[in-house]
N, CA, C, O and the ligand as a Tripos MOL2 file, in Angstrom:
@<TRIPOS>MOLECULE
protein
  261   259    66     0     0
PROTEIN
NO_CHARGES

@<TRIPOS>ATOM
      1 N          31.4160  269.7360   14.9190 N.3       1 MET1
      2 CA         29.9690  269.9370   14.7090 C.3       1 MET1
      3 C          29.7120  270.6110   13.3640 C.2       1 MET1
      4 O          29.9760  271.8040   13.2090 O.2       1 MET1
      5 N          29.2160  269.8800   12.4200 N.am      2 PRO2
      6 CA         28.9690  270.4390   11.0720 C.3       2 PRO2
      7 C          27.7280  271.3220   11.0440 C.2       2 PRO2
      8 O          26.6640  270.9220   10.5700 O.2       2 PRO2
      9 N          27.8940  272.5170   11.5580 N.am      3 VAL3
     10 CA         26.7310  273.4090   11.6590 C.3       3 VAL3
     11 C          26.1890  273.7650   10.2750 C.2       3 VAL3
     12 O          24.9780  273.8450   10.0670 O.2       3 VAL3
     13 N          27.1100  273.9760    9.3360 N.am      4 LEU4
     14 CA         26.6590  274.3540    7.9960 C.3       4 LEU4
     15 C          25.8290  273.2350    7.3510 C.2       4 LEU4
     16 O          24.8440  273.4950    6.6600 O.2       4 LEU4
     17 N          26.2460  271.9920    7.5890 N.am      5 LEU5
     18 CA         25.4800  270.8740    7.0380 C.3       5 LEU5
     19 C          24.0760  270.8210    7.6490 C.2       5 LEU5
     20 O          23.0930  270.5660    6.9540 O.2       5 LEU5
     21 N          24.0050  271.0620    8.9370 N.am      6 LEU6
     22 CA         22.6910  271.0500    9.5900 C.3       6 LEU6
     23 C          21.7990  272.1620    9.0410 C.2       6 LEU6
     24 O          20.6060  271.9630    8.8110 O.2       6 LEU6
     25 N          22.4030  273.3430    8.8330 N.am      7 LEU7
     26 CA         21.6160  274.4510    8.2900 C.3       7 LEU7
     27 C          21.1310  274.1260    6.8820 C.2       7 LEU7
     28 O          19.9880  274.4110    6.5240 O.2       7 LEU7
     29 N          22.0200  273.5250    6.0900 N.am      8 LEU8
     30 CA         21.6440  273.1770    4.7230 C.3       8 LEU8
     31 C          20.5090  272.1450    4.7270 C.2       8 LEU8
     32 O          19.5460  272.2540    3.9670 O.2       8 LEU8
     33 N          20.6460  271.1510    5.5960 N.am      9 LEU9
     34 CA         19.6180  270.1140    5.6820 C.3       9 LEU9
     35 C          18.2710  270.7170    6.0970 C.2       9 LEU9
     36 O          17.2300  270.3780    5.5340 O.2       9 LEU9
     37 N          18.3050  271.6050    7.0760 N.am     10 ALA10
     38 CA         17.0720  272.2540    7.5260 C.3      10 ALA10
     39 C          16.4550  273.0770    6.4030 C.2      10 ALA10
     40 O          15.2350  273.1000    6.2440 O.2      10 ALA10
     41 N          17.2940  273.7490    5.6280 N.am     11 GLY11
     42 CA         16.7880  274.5500    4.5160 C.3      11 GLY11
     43 C          16.1230  273.6910    3.4530 C.2      11 GLY11
     44 O          15.0670  274.0430    2.9270 O.2      11 GLY11
     45 N          16.7570  272.5520    3.1380 N.am     12 VAL12
     46 CA         16.1820  271.6600    2.1320 C.3      12 VAL12
     47 C          14.8510  271.0910    2.6140 C.2      12 VAL12
     48 O          13.8790  271.0350    1.8610 O.2      12 VAL12
     49 N          14.8190  270.6740    3.8670 N.am     13 LEU13
     50 CA         13.5750  270.1360    4.4190 C.3      13 LEU13
     51 C          12.4680  271.1930    4.4090 C.2      13 LEU13
     52 O          11.3250  270.9170    4.0460 O.2      13 LEU13
     53 N          12.8370  272.4000    4.8150 N.am     14 GLY14
     54 CA         11.8500  273.4760    4.8210 C.3      14 GLY14
     55 C          11.3300  273.7630    3.4190 C.2      14 GLY14
     56 O          10.1480  274.0540    3.2350 O.2      14 GLY14
     57 N          12.2100  273.6790    2.4410 N.am     15 TYR15
     58 CA         11.8070  273.9300    1.0610 C.3      15 TYR15
     59 C          10.7830  272.8900    0.5960 C.2      15 TYR15
     60 O           9.7730  273.2300   -0.0210 O.2      15 TYR15
     61 N          11.0600  271.6220    0.9020 N.am     16 PHE16
     62 CA         10.1380  270.5810    0.4570 C.3      16 PHE16
     63 C           8.7970  270.6800    1.1780 C.2      16 PHE16
     64 O           7.7490  270.4520    0.5730 O.2      16 PHE16
     65 N           8.8240  271.0180    2.4600 N.am     17 VAL17
     66 CA          7.5730  271.1980    3.2030 C.3      17 VAL17
     67 C           6.7760  272.3420    2.5920 C.2      17 VAL17
     68 O           5.5590  272.2490    2.4330 O.2      17 VAL17
     69 N           7.4760  273.4270    2.2510 N.am     18 TRP18
     70 CA          6.7930  274.5790    1.6580 C.3      18 TRP18
     71 C           6.1920  274.2140    0.3030 C.2      18 TRP18
     72 O           5.0640  274.5980   -0.0060 O.2      18 TRP18
     73 N           6.9500  273.4730   -0.5010 N.am     19 ARG19
     74 CA          6.4450  273.0630   -1.8060 C.3      19 ARG19
     75 C           5.2110  272.1780   -1.6490 C.2      19 ARG19
     76 O           4.2420  272.3020   -2.3980 O.2      19 ARG19
     77 N           5.2640  271.2890   -0.6680 N.am     20 HIS20
     78 CA          4.1450  270.3810   -0.4590 C.3      20 HIS20
     79 C           2.8860  271.1620   -0.0830 C.2      20 HIS20
     80 O           1.7990  270.8690   -0.5790 O.2      20 HIS20
     81 N           3.0340  272.1390    0.7820 N.am     21 GLN21
     82 CA          1.8700  272.9020    1.2200 C.3      21 GLN21
     83 C           1.2820  273.7220    0.0790 C.2      21 GLN21
     84 O           0.0640  273.7600   -0.0980 O.2      21 GLN21
     85 N           2.1290  274.3670   -0.6840 N.am     22 THR22
     86 CA          1.6180  275.2030   -1.7620 C.3      22 THR22
     87 C           0.9810  274.3490   -2.8460 C.2      22 THR22
     88 O          -0.0110  274.7560   -3.4500 O.2      22 THR22
     89 N           1.5460  273.1510   -3.1030 N.am     23 SER23
     90 CA          0.9900  272.3210   -4.1630 C.3      23 SER23
     91 C          -0.3540  271.7490   -3.7470 C.2      23 SER23
     92 O          -1.2510  271.6050   -4.5780 O.2      23 SER23
     93 N          -0.5020  271.4220   -2.4760 N.am     24 THR24
     94 CA         -1.7660  270.8310   -2.0440 C.3      24 THR24
     95 C          -2.8840  271.8680   -2.0770 C.2      24 THR24
     96 O          -4.0570  271.5130   -2.1960 O.2      24 THR24
     97 N          -2.5270  273.1430   -1.9720 N.am     25 LEU25
     98 CA         -3.5530  274.1700   -1.9970 C.3      25 LEU25
     99 C          -4.1510  274.3250   -3.3850 C.2      25 LEU25
    100 O          -5.3210  274.6840   -3.5210 O.2      25 LEU25
    101 N          -3.3640  274.0600   -4.4080 N.am     26 THR26
    102 CA         -3.8420  274.3730   -5.7420 C.3      26 THR26
    103 C          -4.1920  273.1360   -6.5520 C.2      26 THR26
    104 O          -5.0470  273.1960   -7.4360 O.2      26 THR26
    105 N          -3.5460  272.0240   -6.2650 N.am     27 ARG27
    106 CA         -3.7350  270.8610   -7.1390 C.3      27 ARG27
    107 C          -4.7070  269.8390   -6.5890 C.2      27 ARG27
    108 O          -5.4010  269.1640   -7.3490 O.2      27 ARG27
    109 N          -4.7620  269.7210   -5.2840 N.am     28 ASN28
    110 CA         -5.5330  268.6180   -4.7140 C.3      28 ASN28
    111 C          -6.9380  269.0180   -4.3140 C.2      28 ASN28
    112 O          -7.6050  268.2960   -3.5730 O.2      28 ASN28
    113 N          -7.3840  270.1460   -4.7910 N.am     29 CYS29
    114 CA         -8.7420  270.5340   -4.4630 C.3      29 CYS29
    115 C          -9.7330  269.5970   -5.1500 C.2      29 CYS29
    116 O          -9.6640  269.3740   -6.3590 O.2      29 CYS29
    117 N         -10.6250  269.0710   -4.3820 N.am     30 ARG30
    118 CA        -11.6540  268.1670   -4.9210 C.3      30 ARG30
    119 C         -13.0060  268.8350   -4.7370 C.2      30 ARG30
    120 O         -13.5740  268.8390   -3.6440 O.2      30 ARG30
    121 N         -13.5020  269.3900   -5.8080 N.am     31 TRP31
    122 CA        -14.7830  270.0900   -5.7210 C.3      31 TRP31
    123 C         -15.9290  269.1030   -5.8420 C.2      31 TRP31
    124 O         -15.9800  268.2940   -6.7680 O.2      31 TRP31
    125 N         -16.8290  269.1820   -4.9090 N.am     32 ARG32
    126 CA        -18.0180  268.3270   -4.9450 C.3      32 ARG32
    127 C         -19.2530  269.2210   -4.8640 C.2      32 ARG32
    128 O         -19.3060  270.1660   -4.0770 O.2      32 ARG32
    129 N         -20.2280  268.9040   -5.6810 N.am     33 GLN33
    130 CA        -21.4100  269.7440   -5.7370 C.3      33 GLN33
    131 C         -22.3960  269.3450   -4.6550 C.2      33 GLN33
    132 O         -22.7250  268.1710   -4.4860 O.2      33 GLN33
    133 N         -22.8500  270.3300   -3.9420 N.am     34 ASP34
    134 CA        -23.8920  270.1170   -2.9430 C.3      34 ASP34
    135 C         -25.1760  270.7000   -3.5050 C.2      34 ASP34
    136 O         -25.4030  271.9080   -3.4410 O.2      34 ASP34
    137 N         -26.0120  269.8330   -4.0560 N.am     35 LYS35
    138 CA        -27.1820  270.3240   -4.7750 C.3      35 LYS35
    139 C         -28.2530  270.8860   -3.8480 C.2      35 LYS35
    140 O         -29.0950  271.6780   -4.2700 O.2      35 LYS35
    141 N         -28.2170  270.4790   -2.6040 N.am     36 ARG36
    142 CA        -29.2340  270.9700   -1.6730 C.3      36 ARG36
    143 C         -29.1240  272.4690   -1.4670 C.2      36 ARG36
    144 O         -30.1270  273.1790   -1.3910 O.2      36 ARG36
    145 N         -27.8630  272.9480   -1.3770 N.am     37 VAL37
    146 CA        -27.6650  274.3800   -1.1590 C.3      37 VAL37
    147 C         -27.1910  275.0620   -2.4300 C.2      37 VAL37
    148 O         -27.0090  276.2790   -2.4480 O.2      37 VAL37
    149 N         -26.9860  274.2820   -3.5090 N.am     38 GLY38
    150 CA        -26.6320  274.8840   -4.7860 C.3      38 GLY38
    151 C         -25.2580  275.4970   -4.8140 C.2      38 GLY38
    152 O         -25.0880  276.6040   -5.3240 O.2      38 GLY38
    153 N         -24.2740  274.8080   -4.2800 N.am     39 GLU39
    154 CA        -22.9100  275.3490   -4.3050 C.3      39 GLU39
    155 C         -21.9120  274.2030   -4.3850 C.2      39 GLU39
    156 O         -22.2330  273.0400   -4.1390 O.2      39 GLU39
    157 N         -20.6750  274.5870   -4.7450 N.am     40 TRP40
    158 CA        -19.5880  273.6200   -4.7900 C.3      40 TRP40
    159 C         -18.7420  273.7660   -3.5350 C.2      40 TRP40
    160 O         -18.5590  274.8640   -3.0070 O.2      40 TRP40
    161 N         -18.2330  272.6360   -3.0740 N.am     41 ARG41
    162 CA        -17.4380  272.6700   -1.8550 C.3      41 ARG41
    163 C         -16.1600  271.8580   -2.0520 C.2      41 ARG41
    164 O         -16.1910  270.7400   -2.5680 O.2      41 ARG41
    165 N         -15.0560  272.4300   -1.6400 N.am     42 CYS42
    166 CA        -13.7790  271.7300   -1.7340 C.3      42 CYS42
    167 C         -13.6390  270.7810   -0.5540 C.2      42 CYS42
    168 O         -13.7500  271.1860    0.6030 O.2      42 CYS42
    169 N         -13.3910  269.5050   -0.8660 N.am     43 ALA43
    170 CA        -13.3080  268.5120    0.1940 C.3      43 ALA43
    171 C         -12.0170  268.6320    0.9870 C.2      43 ALA43
    172 O         -11.9170  268.0890    2.0880 O.2      43 ALA43
    173 N         -11.0310  269.3300    0.4480 N.am     44 PHE44
    174 CA         -9.7440  269.4170    1.1310 C.3      44 PHE44
    175 C          -9.6730  270.6200    2.0500 C.2      44 PHE44
    176 O          -9.2760  270.4890    3.2080 O.2      44 PHE44
    177 N         -10.0480  271.7830    1.5590 N.am     45 CYS45
    178 CA         -9.8450  272.9830    2.3620 C.3      45 CYS45
    179 C         -11.1650  273.6050    2.7930 C.2      45 CYS45
    180 O         -11.1630  274.5650    3.5640 O.2      45 CYS45
    181 N         -12.3000  273.0800    2.3140 N.am     46 GLY46
    182 CA        -13.5770  273.5670    2.7900 C.3      46 GLY46
    183 C         -14.0510  274.8400    2.1230 C.2      46 GLY46
    184 O         -15.0200  275.4470    2.5790 O.2      46 GLY46
    185 N         -13.3820  275.2650    1.0390 N.am     47 ALA47
    186 CA        -13.8120  276.4720    0.3520 C.3      47 ALA47
    187 C         -15.1360  276.2110   -0.3580 C.2      47 ALA47
    188 O         -15.4170  275.0920   -0.7880 O.2      47 ALA47
    189 N         -15.9330  277.2500   -0.4720 N.am     48 ARG48
    190 CA        -17.2300  277.1200   -1.1250 C.3      48 ARG48
    191 C         -17.3010  278.0570   -2.3120 C.2      48 ARG48
    192 O         -16.6850  279.1230   -2.3220 O.2      48 ARG48
    193 N         -18.0670  277.6400   -3.3200 N.am     49 ASP49
    194 CA        -18.2330  278.4950   -4.4850 C.3      49 ASP49
    195 C         -19.6340  278.3000   -5.0430 C.2      49 ASP49
    196 O         -19.9660  277.2030   -5.4910 O.2      49 ASP49
    197 N         -20.4480  279.3210   -5.0270 N.am     50 PRO50
    198 CA        -21.7980  279.2200   -5.5720 C.3      50 PRO50
    199 C         -21.7560  279.1640   -7.0820 C.2      50 PRO50
    200 O         -20.8370  279.6960   -7.7060 O.2      50 PRO50
    201 N         -22.7460  278.5230   -7.6690 N.am     51 GLY51
    202 CA        -22.7870  278.4500   -9.1220 C.3      51 GLY51
    203 C         -22.9970  277.0300   -9.5970 C.2      51 GLY51
    204 O         -23.0080  276.0940   -8.7980 O.2      51 GLY51
    205 N         -23.1630  276.8710  -10.8940 N.am     52 GLU52
    206 CA        -23.4530  275.5610  -11.4550 C.3      52 GLU52
    207 C         -22.2140  274.8590  -11.9840 C.2      52 GLU52
    208 O         -22.1730  273.6290  -12.0280 O.2      52 GLU52
    209 N         -21.1990  275.6250  -12.3890 N.am     53 ASP53
    210 CA        -19.9970  275.0150  -12.9440 C.3      53 ASP53
    211 C         -18.9580  274.7800  -11.8610 C.2      53 ASP53
    212 O         -18.8480  275.5470  -10.9040 O.2      53 ASP53
    213 N         -18.1990  273.7050  -12.0290 N.am     54 SER54
    214 CA        -17.1660  273.3940  -11.0540 C.3      54 SER54
    215 C         -16.0520  274.4210  -11.1040 C.2      54 SER54
    216 O         -15.5630  274.7510  -12.1840 O.2      54 SER54
    217 N         -15.6440  274.9300   -9.9500 N.am     55 PRO55
    218 CA        -14.5110  275.8700   -9.9070 C.3      55 PRO55
    219 C         -13.2340  275.1700  -10.3670 C.2      55 PRO55
    220 O         -13.0770  273.9600  -10.2040 O.2      55 PRO55
    221 N         -12.3360  275.9490  -10.9370 N.am     56 ARG56
    222 CA        -11.1090  275.3720  -11.4690 C.3      56 ARG56
    223 C          -9.9290  275.5630  -10.5340 C.2      56 ARG56
    224 O          -8.8560  275.0130  -10.7860 O.2      56 ARG56
    225 N         -10.0920  276.3120   -9.4800 N.am     57 GLU57
    226 CA         -8.9820  276.5130   -8.5650 C.3      57 GLU57
    227 C          -9.4920  276.6570   -7.1470 C.2      57 GLU57
    228 O         -10.6820  276.8520   -6.8990 O.2      57 GLU57
    229 N          -8.5550  276.5540   -6.2320 N.am     58 CYS58
    230 CA         -8.9240  276.6250   -4.8290 C.3      58 CYS58
    231 C          -9.2280  278.0650   -4.4420 C.2      58 CYS58
    232 O          -8.5160  278.9900   -4.8340 O.2      58 CYS58
    233 N         -10.2770  278.2420   -3.6800 N.am     59 LEU59
    234 CA        -10.6890  279.5800   -3.2740 C.3      59 LEU59
    235 C         -10.3840  279.8390   -1.8110 C.2      59 LEU59
    236 O         -10.9010  280.7800   -1.2090 O.2      59 LEU59
    237 N          -9.5440  279.0010   -1.2570 N.am     60 ARG60
    238 CA         -9.3180  279.0930    0.1850 C.3      60 ARG60
    239 C          -8.7410  280.4470    0.5700 C.2      60 ARG60
    240 O          -9.1890  281.0560    1.5420 O.2      60 ARG60
    241 N          -7.7560  280.9230   -0.1790 N.am     61 ASP61
    242 CA         -7.0980  282.1700    0.1910 C.3      61 ASP61
    243 C          -8.0520  283.3500    0.0960 C.2      61 ASP61
    244 O          -7.9020  284.3340    0.8200 O.2      61 ASP61
    245 N          -9.0250  283.2560   -0.7880 N.am     62 GLN62
    246 CA         -9.9270  284.3830   -0.9820 C.3      62 GLN62
    247 C         -11.0240  284.4160    0.0720 C.2      62 GLN62
    248 O         -11.6310  285.4620    0.3040 O.2      62 GLN62
    249 N         -11.2800  283.2820    0.7100 N.am     63 GLN63
    250 CA        -12.3920  283.2330    1.6330 C.3      63 GLN63
    251 C         -11.9560  283.3010    3.0870 C.2      63 GLN63
    252 O         -12.7990  283.4260    3.9750 O.2      63 GLN63
    253 N         -10.6760  283.2210    3.3440 N.am     64 ASN64
    254 CA        -10.2130  283.3740    4.7200 C.3      64 ASN64
    255 C         -10.4430  284.7860    5.1890 C.2      64 ASN64
    256 O         -10.0950  285.7440    4.4990 O.2      64 ASN64
    257 N         -11.0060  284.9140    6.3180 N.am     65 SER65
    258 CA        -11.2710  286.2610    6.8220 C.3      65 SER65
    259 C         -10.8850  286.3390    8.3030 C.2      65 SER65
    260 O         -11.0300  287.3920    8.9240 O.2      65 SER65
    261 ZN         -9.4700  273.7020   -1.9090 Zn       66 ZN66
@<TRIPOS>BOND
     1     1     2 1
     2     2     3 1
     3     3     4 2
     4     3     5 am
     5     5     6 1
     6     6     7 1
     7     7     8 2
     8     7     9 am
     9     9    10 1
    10    10    11 1
    11    11    12 2
    12    11    13 am
    13    13    14 1
    14    14    15 1
    15    15    16 2
    16    15    17 am
    17    17    18 1
    18    18    19 1
    19    19    20 2
    20    19    21 am
    21    21    22 1
    22    22    23 1
    23    23    24 2
    24    23    25 am
    25    25    26 1
    26    26    27 1
    27    27    28 2
    28    27    29 am
    29    29    30 1
    30    30    31 1
    31    31    32 2
    32    31    33 am
    33    33    34 1
    34    34    35 1
    35    35    36 2
    36    35    37 am
    37    37    38 1
    38    38    39 1
    39    39    40 2
    40    39    41 am
    41    41    42 1
    42    42    43 1
    43    43    44 2
    44    43    45 am
    45    45    46 1
    46    46    47 1
    47    47    48 2
    48    47    49 am
    49    49    50 1
    50    50    51 1
    51    51    52 2
    52    51    53 am
    53    53    54 1
    54    54    55 1
    55    55    56 2
    56    55    57 am
    57    57    58 1
    58    58    59 1
    59    59    60 2
    60    59    61 am
    61    61    62 1
    62    62    63 1
    63    63    64 2
    64    63    65 am
    65    65    66 1
    66    66    67 1
    67    67    68 2
    68    67    69 am
    69    69    70 1
    70    70    71 1
    71    71    72 2
    72    71    73 am
    73    73    74 1
    74    74    75 1
    75    75    76 2
    76    75    77 am
    77    77    78 1
    78    78    79 1
    79    79    80 2
    80    79    81 am
    81    81    82 1
    82    82    83 1
    83    83    84 2
    84    83    85 am
    85    85    86 1
    86    86    87 1
    87    87    88 2
    88    87    89 am
    89    89    90 1
    90    90    91 1
    91    91    92 2
    92    91    93 am
    93    93    94 1
    94    94    95 1
    95    95    96 2
    96    95    97 am
    97    97    98 1
    98    98    99 1
    99    99   100 2
   100    99   101 am
   101   101   102 1
   102   102   103 1
   103   103   104 2
   104   103   105 am
   105   105   106 1
   106   106   107 1
   107   107   108 2
   108   107   109 am
   109   109   110 1
   110   110   111 1
   111   111   112 2
   112   111   113 am
   113   113   114 1
   114   114   115 1
   115   115   116 2
   116   115   117 am
   117   117   118 1
   118   118   119 1
   119   119   120 2
   120   119   121 am
   121   121   122 1
   122   122   123 1
   123   123   124 2
   124   123   125 am
   125   125   126 1
   126   126   127 1
   127   127   128 2
   128   127   129 am
   129   129   130 1
   130   130   131 1
   131   131   132 2
   132   131   133 am
   133   133   134 1
   134   134   135 1
   135   135   136 2
   136   135   137 am
   137   137   138 1
   138   138   139 1
   139   139   140 2
   140   139   141 am
   141   141   142 1
   142   142   143 1
   143   143   144 2
   144   143   145 am
   145   145   146 1
   146   146   147 1
   147   147   148 2
   148   147   149 am
   149   149   150 1
   150   150   151 1
   151   151   152 2
   152   151   153 am
   153   153   154 1
   154   154   155 1
   155   155   156 2
   156   155   157 am
   157   157   158 1
   158   158   159 1
   159   159   160 2
   160   159   161 am
   161   161   162 1
   162   162   163 1
   163   163   164 2
   164   163   165 am
   165   165   166 1
   166   166   167 1
   167   167   168 2
   168   167   169 am
   169   169   170 1
   170   170   171 1
   171   171   172 2
   172   171   173 am
   173   173   174 1
   174   174   175 1
   175   175   176 2
   176   175   177 am
   177   177   178 1
   178   178   179 1
   179   179   180 2
   180   179   181 am
   181   181   182 1
   182   182   183 1
   183   183   184 2
   184   183   185 am
   185   185   186 1
   186   186   187 1
   187   187   188 2
   188   187   189 am
   189   189   190 1
   190   190   191 1
   191   191   192 2
   192   191   193 am
   193   193   194 1
   194   194   195 1
   195   195   196 2
   196   195   197 am
   197   197   198 1
   198   198   199 1
   199   199   200 2
   200   199   201 am
   201   201   202 1
   202   202   203 1
   203   203   204 2
   204   203   205 am
   205   205   206 1
   206   206   207 1
   207   207   208 2
   208   207   209 am
   209   209   210 1
   210   210   211 1
   211   211   212 2
   212   211   213 am
   213   213   214 1
   214   214   215 1
   215   215   216 2
   216   215   217 am
   217   217   218 1
   218   218   219 1
   219   219   220 2
   220   219   221 am
   221   221   222 1
   222   222   223 1
   223   223   224 2
   224   223   225 am
   225   225   226 1
   226   226   227 1
   227   227   228 2
   228   227   229 am
   229   229   230 1
   230   230   231 1
   231   231   232 2
   232   231   233 am
   233   233   234 1
   234   234   235 1
   235   235   236 2
   236   235   237 am
   237   237   238 1
   238   238   239 1
   239   239   240 2
   240   239   241 am
   241   241   242 1
   242   242   243 1
   243   243   244 2
   244   243   245 am
   245   245   246 1
   246   246   247 1
   247   247   248 2
   248   247   249 am
   249   249   250 1
   250   250   251 1
   251   251   252 2
   252   251   253 am
   253   253   254 1
   254   254   255 1
   255   255   256 2
   256   255   257 am
   257   257   258 1
   258   258   259 1
   259   259   260 2
@<TRIPOS>SUBSTRUCTURE
     1 MET1         2 RESIDUE 1 A MET
     2 PRO2         6 RESIDUE 1 A PRO
     3 VAL3        10 RESIDUE 1 A VAL
     4 LEU4        14 RESIDUE 1 A LEU
     5 LEU5        18 RESIDUE 1 A LEU
     6 LEU6        22 RESIDUE 1 A LEU
     7 LEU7        26 RESIDUE 1 A LEU
     8 LEU8        30 RESIDUE 1 A LEU
     9 LEU9        34 RESIDUE 1 A LEU
    10 ALA10       38 RESIDUE 1 A ALA
    11 GLY11       42 RESIDUE 1 A GLY
    12 VAL12       46 RESIDUE 1 A VAL
    13 LEU13       50 RESIDUE 1 A LEU
    14 GLY14       54 RESIDUE 1 A GLY
    15 TYR15       58 RESIDUE 1 A TYR
    16 PHE16       62 RESIDUE 1 A PHE
    17 VAL17       66 RESIDUE 1 A VAL
    18 TRP18       70 RESIDUE 1 A TRP
    19 ARG19       74 RESIDUE 1 A ARG
    20 HIS20       78 RESIDUE 1 A HIS
    21 GLN21       82 RESIDUE 1 A GLN
    22 THR22       86 RESIDUE 1 A THR
    23 SER23       90 RESIDUE 1 A SER
    24 THR24       94 RESIDUE 1 A THR
    25 LEU25       98 RESIDUE 1 A LEU
    26 THR26      102 RESIDUE 1 A THR
    27 ARG27      106 RESIDUE 1 A ARG
    28 ASN28      110 RESIDUE 1 A ASN
    29 CYS29      114 RESIDUE 1 A CYS
    30 ARG30      118 RESIDUE 1 A ARG
    31 TRP31      122 RESIDUE 1 A TRP
    32 ARG32      126 RESIDUE 1 A ARG
    33 GLN33      130 RESIDUE 1 A GLN
    34 ASP34      134 RESIDUE 1 A ASP
    35 LYS35      138 RESIDUE 1 A LYS
    36 ARG36      142 RESIDUE 1 A ARG
    37 VAL37      146 RESIDUE 1 A VAL
    38 GLY38      150 RESIDUE 1 A GLY
    39 GLU39      154 RESIDUE 1 A GLU
    40 TRP40      158 RESIDUE 1 A TRP
    41 ARG41      162 RESIDUE 1 A ARG
    42 CYS42      166 RESIDUE 1 A CYS
    43 ALA43      170 RESIDUE 1 A ALA
    44 PHE44      174 RESIDUE 1 A PHE
    45 CYS45      178 RESIDUE 1 A CYS
    46 GLY46      182 RESIDUE 1 A GLY
    47 ALA47      186 RESIDUE 1 A ALA
    48 ARG48      190 RESIDUE 1 A ARG
    49 ASP49      194 RESIDUE 1 A ASP
    50 PRO50      198 RESIDUE 1 A PRO
    51 GLY51      202 RESIDUE 1 A GLY
    52 GLU52      206 RESIDUE 1 A GLU
    53 ASP53      210 RESIDUE 1 A ASP
    54 SER54      214 RESIDUE 1 A SER
    55 PRO55      218 RESIDUE 1 A PRO
    56 ARG56      222 RESIDUE 1 A ARG
    57 GLU57      226 RESIDUE 1 A GLU
    58 CYS58      230 RESIDUE 1 A CYS
    59 LEU59      234 RESIDUE 1 A LEU
    60 ARG60      238 RESIDUE 1 A ARG
    61 ASP61      242 RESIDUE 1 A ASP
    62 GLN62      246 RESIDUE 1 A GLN
    63 GLN63      250 RESIDUE 1 A GLN
    64 ASN64      254 RESIDUE 1 A ASN
    65 SER65      258 RESIDUE 1 A SER
    66 ZN66       261 GROUP 0 **** ****
């Protein structure tokens, strides 16, 4: 039973899953302006940002409460 190989495989898989999650938080944010309420909304994580200019980064971590 190659236990070490299984552990290595699990570690590699976990690493790629972690990379995927962190990258989607910062790169795939799609800000869309909602003019009715005057704010920007991220279509991926649902973060909101008031103002006229499009946000440049995801605000999800800052708005979780
Ligand atoms: Zn986002």
